[in-house]
Legacy VTK file of the C-alpha trace (Angstrom):
# vtk DataFile Version 3.0
C-alpha trace
ASCII
DATASET POLYDATA
POINTS 206 float
-35.182 -95.031 170.424
-31.483 -94.684 170.573
-29.686 -92.799 167.810
-27.686 -95.321 165.916
-24.163 -93.601 165.300
-21.166 -94.343 163.309
-17.679 -92.911 163.488
-15.120 -92.355 160.895
-12.353 -90.671 162.579
-8.210 -91.601 162.200
-6.874 -89.876 165.136
-7.524 -93.157 167.355
-7.439 -91.583 170.933
-10.065 -89.200 169.690
-11.909 -92.225 168.161
-11.961 -94.102 171.181
-13.088 -91.084 173.091
-15.768 -90.806 170.938
-17.130 -94.231 171.175
-16.766 -94.240 174.847
-18.987 -91.344 175.017
-21.563 -93.021 172.613
-21.578 -96.025 173.920
-21.650 -94.809 177.734
-24.422 -92.270 177.229
-28.226 -93.617 177.258
-30.464 -92.955 174.134
-27.185 -93.404 171.760
-26.198 -96.451 170.293
-22.537 -97.247 168.752
-22.590 -99.094 165.449
-18.804 -98.924 164.380
-15.843 -96.744 164.620
-13.598 -96.712 161.609
-10.088 -94.941 160.705
-10.884 -94.111 157.408
-13.653 -93.374 154.952
-12.277 -95.832 152.168
-15.475 -98.512 152.499
-17.773 -95.932 154.417
-20.517 -96.651 151.690
-20.191 -100.519 152.424
-19.853 -99.945 156.001
-23.093 -97.195 156.165
-24.957 -99.637 153.795
-24.393 -102.554 156.146
-24.932 -100.766 159.251
-27.582 -98.578 158.456
-26.854 -95.591 161.088
-29.011 -92.864 161.664
-26.546 -90.408 162.053
-22.517 -90.287 160.648
-20.002 -88.513 162.478
-17.239 -87.870 160.017
-13.811 -85.950 159.860
-12.686 -84.115 157.011
-9.110 -85.241 156.524
-8.634 -88.843 156.432
-6.305 -91.004 155.016
-6.686 -92.376 151.277
-10.023 -90.108 150.957
-11.408 -86.887 152.087
-14.496 -87.108 154.407
-16.295 -84.730 152.167
-15.925 -87.119 149.421
-17.846 -89.694 151.571
-20.028 -87.447 152.301
-20.983 -86.435 148.852
-21.105 -90.329 147.601
-23.418 -91.148 150.962
-25.682 -88.381 150.527
-26.097 -89.814 147.130
-26.783 -93.346 147.981
-28.056 -93.186 151.146
-30.042 -89.534 151.872
-32.010 -91.000 154.595
-28.446 -90.970 156.998
-27.324 -87.802 158.436
-23.630 -86.732 158.317
-22.436 -84.712 161.095
-19.053 -83.190 159.951
-16.361 -83.102 162.981
-12.915 -81.750 162.446
-10.467 -79.188 162.796
-11.232 -76.546 159.781
-13.045 -73.783 160.017
-12.140 -72.108 156.406
-15.094 -71.058 154.096
-14.100 -73.213 151.392
-14.243 -76.567 153.051
-17.348 -75.424 155.585
-19.432 -74.823 152.518
-18.055 -77.663 150.417
-18.876 -79.823 153.315
-22.581 -78.519 153.240
-22.837 -78.899 149.301
-21.860 -82.207 149.662
-24.560 -82.931 151.492
-23.280 -82.817 155.487
-26.333 -81.716 157.883
-24.181 -79.992 160.198
-20.311 -78.826 161.195
-18.834 -79.163 164.591
-15.538 -78.241 165.420
-12.960 -80.406 167.382
-13.134 -78.643 170.398
-17.046 -78.980 171.024
-17.336 -79.829 174.714
-18.266 -83.567 174.896
-22.170 -82.873 175.725
-22.040 -80.414 172.887
-21.244 -82.915 170.514
-24.025 -85.373 172.270
-26.789 -82.682 171.636
-25.409 -81.954 167.975
-26.099 -85.723 167.286
-29.687 -85.834 168.686
-30.582 -82.382 166.921
-29.276 -83.787 163.741
-31.730 -86.968 164.190
-34.482 -84.935 165.455
-34.076 -82.561 161.735
-31.464 -80.048 162.597
-28.605 -78.682 161.411
-26.289 -77.886 164.448
-23.004 -75.889 163.682
-20.370 -74.623 166.019
-20.502 -71.042 166.761
-17.544 -69.973 164.827
-19.233 -71.860 161.650
-22.685 -70.726 162.255
-21.369 -66.741 162.170
-19.528 -67.750 158.597
-22.927 -69.478 157.524
-24.394 -65.887 158.326
-22.064 -63.441 157.013
-22.197 -65.545 153.698
-25.885 -65.979 153.506
-26.208 -61.714 154.519
-23.632 -60.554 151.466
-24.515 -63.567 148.980
-28.738 -63.059 149.059
-30.610 -65.797 146.505
-33.630 -64.454 144.550
-35.122 -68.494 145.520
-35.534 -66.738 148.929
-38.310 -64.224 148.020
-40.901 -67.092 147.864
-40.258 -67.713 151.699
-42.704 -65.658 154.206
-41.111 -63.637 157.166
-41.524 -66.427 159.654
-40.206 -69.179 157.442
-37.033 -66.459 156.857
-36.955 -66.067 160.386
-36.922 -69.699 161.136
-34.117 -70.350 158.440
-31.814 -67.708 159.945
-32.312 -69.422 163.525
-31.517 -72.914 162.268
-28.772 -70.837 160.217
-27.020 -70.233 164.141
-27.036 -73.743 165.042
-30.566 -73.686 167.099
-32.532 -76.791 167.537
-35.924 -77.161 166.543
-37.083 -76.672 170.267
-34.621 -73.551 170.787
-36.086 -71.878 167.450
-39.843 -72.673 168.756
-38.836 -71.098 172.355
-37.037 -67.929 170.561
-40.143 -67.408 168.205
-43.257 -68.650 170.794
-44.064 -71.230 169.125
-44.479 -74.803 169.124
-41.831 -77.878 168.008
-44.496 -79.032 165.648
-45.067 -75.166 164.011
-41.149 -75.311 163.661
-41.376 -78.528 162.001
-44.383 -77.336 159.877
-42.146 -74.323 158.919
-39.175 -76.299 157.836
-41.365 -78.418 155.645
-42.725 -75.599 154.056
-39.223 -74.284 152.984
-38.230 -77.454 151.983
-41.263 -77.212 149.268
-40.301 -73.968 148.319
-36.728 -73.859 147.971
-36.670 -77.848 146.793
-34.697 -79.438 149.134
-34.751 -82.220 151.524
-32.668 -80.833 154.332
-31.483 -77.760 156.418
-28.388 -78.030 155.218
-29.080 -78.161 151.253
-31.624 -75.062 152.123
-28.640 -72.724 153.601
-26.414 -74.304 150.637
-29.062 -72.520 148.751
-29.948 -69.938 150.852
-25.879 -69.253 150.539
-26.590 -68.780 147.145
-24.445 -71.976 145.771
LINES 1 207
206 0 1 2 3 4 5 6 7 8 9 10 11 12 13 14 15 16 17 18 19 20 21 22 23 24 25 26 27 28 29 30 31 32 33 34 35 36 37 38 39 40 41 42 43 44 45 46 47 48 49 50 51 52 53 54 55 56 57 58 59 60 61 62 63 64 65 66 67 68 69 70 71 72 73 74 75 76 77 78 79 80 81 82 83 84 85 86 87 88 89 90 91 92 93 94 95 96 97 98 99 100 101 102 103 104 105 106 107 108 109 110 111 112 113 114 115 116 117 118 119 120 121 122 123 124 125 126 127 128 129 130 131 132 133 134 135 136 137 138 139 140 141 142 143 144 145 146 147 148 149 150 151 152 153 154 155 156 157 158 159 160 161 162 163 164 165 166 167 168 169 170 171 172 173 174 175 176 177 178 179 180 181 182 183 184 185 186 187 188 189 190 191 192 193 194 195 196 197 198 199 200 201 202 203 204 205
C-alpha cells in the first residue's frame, strides 16, 4: 500500500523536485504540494495523507504552528519536518508541537524517501546532526519518568533517538522488528505518549 504524502514547501524548485521524487517512486503517492501552510488543516482534512513533509519558514504562518494544529486535529497524520534550521530551539519546538521526524534540506533524496517510510512505519527519523543534539539534551536533562523504563526499553528509545528505524534497532539489539514494536508500545504506555517524537520530547524533559 502506497504511503500517501503531502508537501508544504515555499521554495518552488525544491517543492517540484520533492514532488517528482515522490511521484516517480513506487510505494509512494503524492496527494498535493503547497507553497504555504495557511490552509493546512483544511488541505490535510480533505486529502487525508499518511505523512506530511513540512518546512518551518513558510510565508504567512510558521510550519511549527501548522504542525501544532495538525497534531491536535489529525493525530494519526505524521509530520516530518524538512528544513534548513538545526538550532536547538526550533528542533525541540517542532518536536513538542507534534513533529514525528526532523530532517535538514541537505538530506539526500534517497534518505528522504526512507524517512517518509520510517515515519509511516512508526519511527522518528532525524538527520545525524539533529539526532546528536537530541542525544546531548537527553544526557544533560534526564527525566525522572524514565525510571520506569527497563534497561532494554531505554536502549530501544536511545537508538530511536539516533534516527534508527525499527528494523535497524532490531538488528542492533538482536531482536525482531515485532519485538521492537512491543518495546515501543510499552514505552508509550509508561511515558503516557502516543509517538516516538513525544517520547523523545519527554526524554528531553519538555
